[in-house]
N, CA, C and O atoms as a GROMACS GRO file, in nm:
protein
  452
    1MET      N    1  12.026   8.684   8.539
    1MET     CA    2  12.076   8.829   8.527
    1MET      C    3  12.194   8.839   8.591
    1MET      O    4  12.226   8.766   8.685
    2ASN      N    5  12.297   8.967   8.523
    2ASN     CA    6  12.420   8.976   8.584
    2ASN      C    7  12.414   9.097   8.752
    2ASN      O    8  12.359   9.206   8.767
    3THR      N    9  12.464   9.046   8.811
    3THR     CA   10  12.446   9.146   8.931
    3THR      C   11  12.540   9.265   8.905
    3THR      O   12  12.527   9.362   8.980
    4GLU      N   13  12.622   9.270   8.821
    4GLU     CA   14  12.692   9.402   8.809
    4GLU      C   15  12.604   9.526   8.726
    4GLU      O   16  12.625   9.647   8.722
    5GLU      N   17  12.490   9.434   8.656
    5GLU     CA   18  12.394   9.527   8.606
    5GLU      C   19  12.316   9.642   8.733
    5GLU      O   20  12.278   9.757   8.714
    6HIS      N   21  12.312   9.568   8.846
    6HIS     CA   22  12.247   9.659   8.882
    6HIS      C   23  12.292   9.731   9.025
    6HIS      O   24  12.223   9.760   9.122
    7LEU      N   25  12.440   9.749   9.000
    7LEU     CA   26  12.526   9.830   9.104
    7LEU      C   27  12.583   9.907   9.034
    7LEU      O   28  12.606   9.893   8.914
    8PRO      N   29  12.616  10.007   9.109
    8PRO     CA   30  12.623  10.043   9.280
    8PRO      C   31  12.451  10.069   9.260
    8PRO      O   32  12.404  10.102   9.151
    9LEU      N   33  12.380  10.053   9.364
    9LEU     CA   34  12.265  10.091   9.422
    9LEU      C   35  12.255  10.219   9.472
    9LEU      O   36  12.347  10.265   9.539
   10SER      N   37  12.134  10.298   9.443
   10SER     CA   38  12.125  10.403   9.504
   10SER      C   39  12.134  10.398   9.677
   10SER      O   40  12.122  10.288   9.732
   11GLU      N   41  12.150  10.484   9.734
   11GLU     CA   42  12.108  10.486   9.867
   11GLU      C   43  11.965  10.452   9.910
   11GLU      O   44  11.930  10.387  10.008
   12THR      N   45  11.881  10.514   9.803
   12THR     CA   46  11.750  10.512   9.834
   12THR      C   47  11.703  10.335   9.822
   12THR      O   48  11.629  10.281   9.904
   13SER      N   49  11.764  10.265   9.702
   13SER     CA   50  11.716  10.152   9.664
   13SER      C   51  11.812  10.034   9.750
   13SER      O   52  11.780   9.916   9.738
   14PHE      N   53  11.919  10.068   9.830
   14PHE     CA   54  11.975  10.009   9.914
   14PHE      C   55  11.900  10.008  10.056
   14PHE      O   56  11.902   9.904  10.122
   15PHE      N   57  11.852  10.089  10.089
   15PHE     CA   58  11.802  10.100  10.205
   15PHE      C   59  11.654  10.024  10.221
   15PHE      O   60  11.617   9.955  10.317
   16ILE      N   61  11.584  10.054  10.106
   16ILE     CA   62  11.461   9.958  10.086
   16ILE      C   63  11.477   9.812  10.105
   16ILE      O   64  11.405   9.738  10.172
   17LEU      N   65  11.630   9.765  10.006
   17LEU     CA   66  11.606   9.632  10.022
   17LEU      C   67  11.656   9.594  10.146
   17LEU      O   68  11.618   9.482  10.179
   18LEU      N   69  11.744   9.662  10.242
   18LEU     CA   70  11.784   9.648  10.353
   18LEU      C   71  11.672   9.627  10.436
   18LEU      O   72  11.667   9.533  10.516
   19SER      N   73  11.575   9.716  10.420
   19SER     CA   74  11.453   9.726  10.521
   19SER      C   75  11.345   9.574  10.504
   19SER      O   76  11.261   9.518  10.574
   20LEU      N   77  11.414   9.552  10.353
   20LEU     CA   78  11.307   9.399  10.355
   20LEU      C   79  11.376   9.283  10.381
   20LEU      O   80  11.321   9.174  10.364
   21ALA      N   81  11.486   9.291  10.418
   21ALA     CA   82  11.562   9.193  10.449
   21ALA      C   83  11.510   9.074  10.534
   21ALA      O   84  11.493   8.957  10.498
   22PRO      N   85  11.488   9.134  10.656
   22PRO     CA   86  11.439   9.049  10.794
   22PRO      C   87  11.289   8.999  10.758
   22PRO      O   88  11.257   8.893  10.810
   23SER      N   89  11.190   9.065  10.670
   23SER     CA   90  11.054   9.025  10.648
   23SER      C   91  11.010   9.083  10.587
   23SER      O   92  11.062   9.193  10.570
   24PRO      N   93  10.881   9.049  10.507
   24PRO     CA   94  10.821   9.142  10.416
   24PRO      C   95  10.749   9.245  10.469
   24PRO      O   96  10.687   9.219  10.572
   25ARG      N   97  10.740   9.395  10.408
   25ARG     CA   98  10.658   9.488  10.481
   25ARG      C   99  10.607   9.582  10.389
   25ARG      O  100  10.660   9.620  10.285
   26HIS      N  101  10.472   9.626  10.451
   26HIS     CA  102  10.396   9.742  10.364
   26HIS      C  103  10.484   9.869  10.318
   26HIS      O  104  10.606   9.861  10.331
   27GLY      N  105  10.439   9.960  10.277
   27GLY     CA  106  10.505  10.057  10.200
   27GLY      C  107  10.548  10.176  10.350
   27GLY      O  108  10.652  10.238  10.370
   28TYR      N  109  10.420  10.172  10.434
   28TYR     CA  110  10.468  10.273  10.540
   28TYR      C  111  10.565  10.240  10.627
   28TYR      O  112  10.646  10.316  10.680
   29ALA      N  113  10.551  10.076  10.644
   29ALA     CA  114  10.647   9.991  10.757
   29ALA      C  115  10.797  10.013  10.670
   29ALA      O  116  10.898  10.026  10.739
   30ILE      N  117  10.807  10.016  10.564
   30ILE     CA  118  10.907  10.032  10.477
   30ILE      C  119  10.982  10.176  10.533
   30ILE      O  120  11.086  10.190  10.598
   31ILE      N  121  10.881  10.280  10.479
   31ILE     CA  122  10.939  10.418  10.495
   31ILE      C  123  10.984  10.425  10.678
   31ILE      O  124  11.081  10.491  10.714
   32LYS      N  125  10.906  10.355  10.770
   32LYS     CA  126  10.955  10.386  10.915
   32LYS      C  127  11.081  10.303  10.934
   32LYS      O  128  11.162  10.339  11.019
   33GLU      N  129  11.108  10.174  10.847
   33GLU     CA  130  11.206  10.113  10.912
   33GLU      C  131  11.329  10.200  10.833
   33GLU      O  132  11.431  10.225  10.896
   34VAL      N  133  11.317  10.236  10.716
   34VAL     CA  134  11.440  10.303  10.631
   34VAL      C  135  11.486  10.444  10.740
   34VAL      O  136  11.603  10.483  10.738
   35SER      N  137  11.408  10.493  10.806
   35SER     CA  138  11.429  10.602  10.847
   35SER      C  139  11.491  10.534  11.007
   35SER      O  140  11.592  10.589  11.053
   36ALA      N  141  11.446  10.448  11.066
   36ALA     CA  142  11.529  10.402  11.184
   36ALA      C  143  11.680  10.332  11.171
   36ALA      O  144  11.776  10.332  11.248
   37LEU      N  145  11.659  10.273  11.042
   37LEU     CA  146  11.791  10.201  11.008
   37LEU      C  147  11.906  10.322  10.975
   37LEU      O  148  12.024  10.312  11.005
   38SER      N  149  11.849  10.427  10.912
   38SER     CA  150  11.955  10.547  10.891
   38SER      C  151  11.975  10.644  10.994
   38SER      O  152  12.032  10.752  10.977
   39ASP      N  153  11.924  10.601  11.104
   39ASP     CA  154  11.913  10.724  11.240
   39ASP      C  155  11.840  10.821  11.184
   39ASP      O  156  11.878  10.930  11.227
   40GLU      N  157  11.747  10.830  11.103
   40GLU     CA  158  11.657  10.943  11.064
   40GLU      C  159  11.779  11.030  10.955
   40GLU      O  160  11.808  11.147  10.982
   41ARG      N  161  11.831  10.973  10.856
   41ARG     CA  162  11.928  11.025  10.752
   41ARG      C  163  11.862  11.035  10.651
   41ARG      O  164  11.865  11.137  10.582
   42VAL      N  165  11.764  10.895  10.613
   42VAL     CA  166  11.725  10.888  10.485
   42VAL      C  167  11.554  10.890  10.515
   42VAL      O  168  11.508  10.790  10.571
   43LEU      N  169  11.474  10.984  10.485
   43LEU     CA  170  11.344  10.994  10.484
   43LEU      C  171  11.312  11.006  10.392
   43LEU      O  172  11.335  11.110  10.330
   44LEU      N  173  11.227  10.877  10.326
   44LEU     CA  174  11.136  10.852  10.180
   44LEU      C  175  11.022  10.917  10.164
   44LEU      O  176  10.936  10.891  10.248
   45ALA      N  177  11.001  10.980  10.097
   45ALA     CA  178  10.864  11.066  10.052
   45ALA      C  179  10.797  10.924   9.972
   45ALA      O  180  10.861  10.833   9.919
   46THR      N  181  10.660  10.938   9.982
   46THR     CA  182  10.580  10.836   9.943
   46THR      C  183  10.619  10.796   9.808
   46THR      O  184  10.648  10.681   9.777
   47GLY      N  185  10.618  10.910   9.720
   47GLY     CA  186  10.637  10.904   9.598
   47GLY      C  187  10.764  10.854   9.568
   47GLY      O  188  10.769  10.758   9.491
   48THR      N  189  10.880  10.905   9.617
   48THR     CA  190  10.990  10.875   9.614
   48THR      C  191  11.023  10.652   9.650
   48THR      O  192  11.099  10.571   9.598
   49LEU      N  193  10.931  10.644   9.746
   49LEU     CA  194  10.934  10.497   9.798
   49LEU      C  195  10.872  10.402   9.675
   49LEU      O  196  10.917  10.295   9.634
   50TYR      N  197  10.752  10.479   9.627
   50TYR     CA  198  10.678  10.378   9.527
   50TYR      C  199  10.710  10.385   9.400
   50TYR      O  200  10.661  10.301   9.324
   51THR      N  201  10.803  10.489   9.347
   51THR     CA  202  10.840  10.494   9.208
   51THR      C  203  10.990  10.394   9.236
   51THR      O  204  11.035  10.324   9.146
   52ALA      N  205  11.044  10.401   9.349
   52ALA     CA  206  11.169  10.302   9.333
   52ALA      C  207  11.099  10.146   9.353
   52ALA      O  208  11.152  10.050   9.298
   53LEU      N  209  10.964  10.130   9.445
   53LEU     CA  210  10.920   9.960   9.452
   53LEU      C  211  10.867   9.945   9.291
   53LEU      O  212  10.890   9.838   9.234
   54ARG      N  213  10.796  10.054   9.219
   54ARG     CA  214  10.783   9.997   9.078
   54ARG      C  215  10.884   9.952   9.008
   54ARG      O  216  10.875   9.845   8.948
   55ARG      N  217  11.007  10.038   9.006
   55ARG     CA  218  11.119   9.982   8.989
   55ARG      C  219  11.188   9.831   8.987
   55ARG      O  220  11.224   9.754   8.897
   56MET      N  221  11.187   9.829   9.091
   56MET     CA  222  11.234   9.711   9.165
   56MET      C  223  11.158   9.590   9.172
   56MET      O  224  11.207   9.481   9.201
   57LEU      N  225  11.038   9.610   9.143
   57LEU     CA  226  10.912   9.494   9.100
   57LEU      C  227  10.950   9.442   8.953
   57LEU      O  228  10.962   9.322   8.927
   58LYS      N  229  10.968   9.549   8.859
   58LYS     CA  230  10.964   9.526   8.732
   58LYS      C  231  11.125   9.462   8.727
   58LYS      O  232  11.136   9.355   8.667
   59THR      N  233  11.232   9.514   8.778
   59THR     CA  234  11.364   9.447   8.766
   59THR      C  235  11.390   9.300   8.847
   59THR      O  236  11.494   9.236   8.834
   60GLY      N  237  11.253   9.251   8.949
   60GLY     CA  238  11.296   9.141   8.988
   60GLY      C  239  11.335   9.116   9.115
   60GLY      O  240  11.327   9.011   9.179
   61LEU      N  241  11.390   9.250   9.156
   61LEU     CA  242  11.438   9.250   9.311
   61LEU      C  243  11.343   9.249   9.431
   61LEU      O  244  11.389   9.236   9.545
   62ILE      N  245  11.227   9.261   9.412
   62ILE     CA  246  11.114   9.224   9.495
   62ILE      C  247  10.990   9.176   9.457
   62ILE      O  248  10.968   9.182   9.336
   63GLU      N  249  10.910   9.133   9.521
   63GLU     CA  250  10.784   9.103   9.461
   63GLU      C  251  10.663   9.132   9.572
   63GLU      O  252  10.687   9.115   9.692
   64ARG      N  253  10.540   9.173   9.530
   64ARG     CA  254  10.421   9.150   9.620
   64ARG      C  255  10.386   9.026   9.660
   64ARG      O  256  10.364   8.931   9.585
   65VAL      N  257  10.380   9.028   9.804
   65VAL     CA  258  10.334   8.904   9.838
   65VAL      C  259  10.176   8.898   9.908
   65VAL      O  260  10.126   8.792   9.946
   66GLY      N  261  10.117   9.013   9.918
   66GLY     CA  262   9.994   8.997   9.984
   66GLY      C  263   9.937   9.136  10.024
   66GLY      O  264  10.012   9.227  10.062
   67MET      N  265   9.811   9.149  10.016
   67MET     CA  266   9.751   9.262  10.080
   67MET      C  267   9.666   9.200  10.210
   67MET      O  268   9.624   9.086  10.223
   68ASN      N  269   9.654   9.323  10.309
   68ASN     CA  270   9.596   9.337  10.418
   68ASN      C  271   9.492   9.431  10.445
   68ASN      O  272   9.546   9.542  10.443
   69LYS      N  273   9.369   9.443  10.469
   69LYS     CA  274   9.303   9.546  10.498
   69LYS      C  275   9.337   9.567  10.658
   69LYS      O  276   9.380   9.482  10.736
   70PHE      N  277   9.309   9.696  10.683
   70PHE     CA  278   9.370   9.747  10.834
   70PHE      C  279   9.209   9.817  10.879
   70PHE      O  280   9.147   9.897  10.808
   71LYS      N  281   9.168   9.771  10.998
   71LYS     CA  282   9.044   9.822  11.045
   71LYS      C  283   9.034   9.946  11.071
   71LYS      O  284   8.922   9.997  11.073
   72GLU      N  285   9.153  10.025  11.096
   72GLU     CA  286   9.142  10.136  11.147
   72GLU      C  287   9.118  10.238  11.049
   72GLU      O  288   9.087  10.353  11.084
   73ASP      N  289   9.129  10.208  10.941
   73ASP     CA  290   9.110  10.300  10.830
   73ASP      C  291   9.069  10.240  10.718
   73ASP      O  292   9.050  10.307  10.616
   74ASN      N  293   9.045  10.082  10.724
   74ASN     CA  294   8.990  10.026  10.658
   74ASN      C  295   9.067  10.019  10.486
   74ASN      O  296   9.006   9.986  10.384
   75ARG      N  297   9.199  10.055  10.492
   75ARG     CA  298   9.293  10.079  10.370
   75ARG      C  299   9.395   9.947  10.352
   75ARG      O  300   9.460   9.905  10.448
   76GLU      N  301   9.401   9.897  10.241
   76GLU     CA  302   9.467   9.798  10.210
   76GLU      C  303   9.605   9.820  10.216
   76GLU      O  304   9.640   9.934  10.186
   77ARG      N  305   9.686   9.746  10.243
   77ARG     CA  306   9.837   9.747  10.282
   77ARG      C  307   9.917   9.633  10.163
   77ARG      O  308   9.898   9.515  10.191
   78LYS      N  309   9.976   9.653  10.076
   78LYS     CA  310  10.068   9.594   9.987
   78LYS      C  311  10.166   9.554  10.054
   78LYS      O  312  10.238   9.645  10.096
   79TYR      N  313  10.202   9.431  10.086
   79TYR     CA  314  10.352   9.373  10.137
   79TYR      C  315  10.424   9.336  10.018
   79TYR      O  316  10.371   9.297   9.914
   80TYR      N  317  10.573   9.351  10.044
   80TYR     CA  318  10.646   9.316   9.950
   80TYR      C  319  10.757   9.250  10.030
   80TYR      O  320  10.764   9.264  10.152
   81HIS      N  321  10.834   9.185   9.968
   81HIS     CA  322  10.948   9.086  10.016
   81HIS      C  323  11.070   9.087   9.876
   81HIS      O  324  11.048   9.112   9.758
   82LEU      N  325  11.208   9.049   9.948
   82LEU     CA  326  11.308   9.049   9.886
   82LEU      C  327  11.306   8.907   9.823
   82LEU      O  328  11.290   8.802   9.885
   83THR      N  329  11.327   8.923   9.671
   83THR     CA  330  11.341   8.762   9.594
   83THR      C  331  11.496   8.698   9.652
   83THR      O  332  11.562   8.714   9.755
   84ARG      N  333  11.511   8.630   9.540
   84ARG     CA  334  11.663   8.563   9.561
   84ARG      C  335  11.750   8.663   9.485
   84ARG      O  336  11.861   8.693   9.528
   85LEU      N  337  11.708   8.708   9.388
   85LEU     CA  338  11.806   8.819   9.321
   85LEU      C  339  11.823   8.921   9.394
   85LEU      O  340  11.934   8.973   9.405
   86GLY      N  341  11.693   8.976   9.470
   86GLY     CA  342  11.727   9.092   9.539
   86GLY      C  343  11.806   9.076   9.639
   86GLY      O  344  11.877   9.169   9.676
   87ARG      N  345  11.806   8.951   9.704
   87ARG     CA  346  11.893   8.934   9.835
   87ARG      C  347  12.073   8.917   9.769
   87ARG      O  348  12.174   8.959   9.826
   88LYS      N  349  12.067   8.859   9.667
   88LYS     CA  350  12.205   8.827   9.623
   88LYS      C  351  12.262   8.999   9.572
   88LYS      O  352  12.374   9.043   9.599
   89ILE      N  353  12.150   9.076   9.492
   89ILE     CA  354  12.207   9.215   9.478
   89ILE      C  355  12.221   9.307   9.634
   89ILE      O  356  12.284   9.413   9.641
   90LEU      N  357  12.171   9.263   9.714
   90LEU     CA  358  12.173   9.333   9.833
   90LEU      C  359  12.334   9.294   9.896
   90LEU      O  360  12.416   9.380   9.929
   91ASP      N  361  12.353   9.159   9.902
   91ASP     CA  362  12.470   9.114   9.955
   91ASP      C  363  12.614   9.153   9.864
   91ASP      O  364  12.729   9.161   9.908
   92ALA      N  365  12.570   9.173   9.731
   92ALA     CA  366  12.671   9.243   9.672
   92ALA      C  367  12.737   9.368   9.674
   92ALA      O  368  12.855   9.400   9.661
   93GLU      N  369  12.630   9.432   9.693
   93GLU     CA  370  12.618   9.597   9.723
   93GLU      C  371  12.672   9.608   9.897
   93GLU      O  372  12.705   9.719   9.938
   94THR      N  373  12.677   9.522   9.967
   94THR     CA  374  12.697   9.534  10.108
   94THR      C  375  12.867   9.498  10.091
   94THR      O  376  12.948   9.560  10.161
   95GLU      N  377  12.908   9.402  10.001
   95GLU     CA  378  13.042   9.359   9.988
   95GLU      C  379  13.123   9.480   9.908
   95GLU      O  380  13.241   9.500   9.933
   96ARG      N  381  13.057   9.552   9.818
   96ARG     CA  382  13.131   9.647   9.758
   96ARG      C  383  13.137   9.786   9.840
   96ARG      O  384  13.216   9.877   9.814
   97LEU      N  385  13.039   9.787   9.948
   97LEU     CA  386  13.052   9.911  10.004
   97LEU      C  387  13.155   9.871  10.131
   97LEU      O  388  13.206   9.957  10.203
   98ARG      N  389  13.177   9.740  10.146
   98ARG     CA  390  13.273   9.681  10.272
   98ARG      C  391  13.442   9.692  10.205
   98ARG      O  392  13.544   9.710  10.272
   99GLN      N  393  13.435   9.676  10.076
   99GLN     CA  394  13.572   9.662  10.015
   99GLN      C  395  13.574   9.849  10.031
   99GLN      O  396  13.681   9.886  10.081
  100LEU      N  397  13.493   9.950  10.002
  100LEU     CA  398  13.537  10.078   9.973
  100LEU      C  399  13.572  10.136  10.110
  100LEU      O  400  13.656  10.222  10.133
  101LEU      N  401  13.490  10.071  10.203
  101LEU     CA  402  13.534  10.102  10.373
  101LEU      C  403  13.669  10.066  10.421
  101LEU      O  404  13.727  10.128  10.510
  102ASP      N  405  13.730   9.936  10.342
  102ASP     CA  406  13.838   9.892  10.366
  102ASP      C  407  13.963   9.972  10.324
  102ASP      O  408  14.069   9.979  10.385
  103LEU      N  409  13.927  10.037  10.198
  103LEU     CA  410  13.999  10.091  10.119
  103LEU      C  411  14.033  10.223  10.188
  103LEU      O  412  14.148  10.266  10.187
  104ALA      N  413  13.942  10.282  10.242
  104ALA     CA  414  13.954  10.430  10.301
  104ALA      C  415  14.038  10.397  10.442
  104ALA      O  416  14.124  10.477  10.479
  105SER      N  417  14.010  10.275  10.521
  105SER     CA  418  14.070  10.260  10.637
  105SER      C  419  14.214  10.226  10.610
  105SER      O  420  14.299  10.238  10.698
  106LYS      N  421  14.240  10.187  10.502
  106LYS     CA  422  14.391  10.140  10.488
  106LYS      C  423  14.475  10.300  10.441
  106LYS      O  424  14.596  10.325  10.442
  107LEU      N  425  14.381  10.372  10.410
  107LEU     CA  426  14.430  10.496  10.386
  107LEU      C  427  14.430  10.610  10.487
  107LEU      O  428  14.468  10.726  10.473
  108GLU      N  429  14.374  10.544  10.597
  108GLU     CA  430  14.346  10.636  10.741
  108GLU      C  431  14.236  10.714  10.702
  108GLU      O  432  14.246  10.809  10.780
  109LEU      N  433  14.144  10.735  10.636
  109LEU     CA  434  14.056  10.814  10.597
  109LEU      C  435  13.941  10.844  10.666
  109LEU      O  436  13.883  10.736  10.672
  110GLY      N  437  13.877  10.922  10.720
  110GLY     CA  438  13.733  10.886  10.812
  110GLY      C  439  13.783  10.882  10.934
  110GLY      O  440  13.687  10.880  11.012
  111GLU      N  441  13.891  10.879  10.997
  111GLU     CA  442  13.942  10.882  11.139
  111GLU      C  443  13.924  11.026  11.178
  111GLU      O  444  13.954  11.125  11.112
  112THR      N  445  13.872  11.018  11.294
  112THR     CA  446  13.862  11.156  11.399
  112THR      C  447  13.996  11.123  11.467
  112THR      O  448  14.034  11.014  11.510
  113PRO      N  449  14.074  11.267  11.465
  113PRO     CA  450  14.197  11.282  11.540
  113PRO      C  451  14.188  11.256  11.680
  113PRO      O  452  14.287  11.266  11.752
   0.00000   0.00000   0.00000
């Protein structure tokens, strides 16, 4: 599958994939990690998260890797992880964003006086 088909990623997709880069996470942990990574600038609603997760499962960017039942509330948590394709897309998007920042920097944009 061609990486260009997936780029550019939406901000939501980028942060979800970024949150899964170090290790598998369940939905609520993804929401918390995205919030932390973005300094609370990106706050995912559960509907937004699960719509994005379904799309990423379908396109092969992530996989479901297991379920755990938590004693506190007896609810099952589904865990997701980045696939090789997902990592490739995340790396490509990171490079694309880096190139954009380099261009803006060359034009001295975004710098405070």
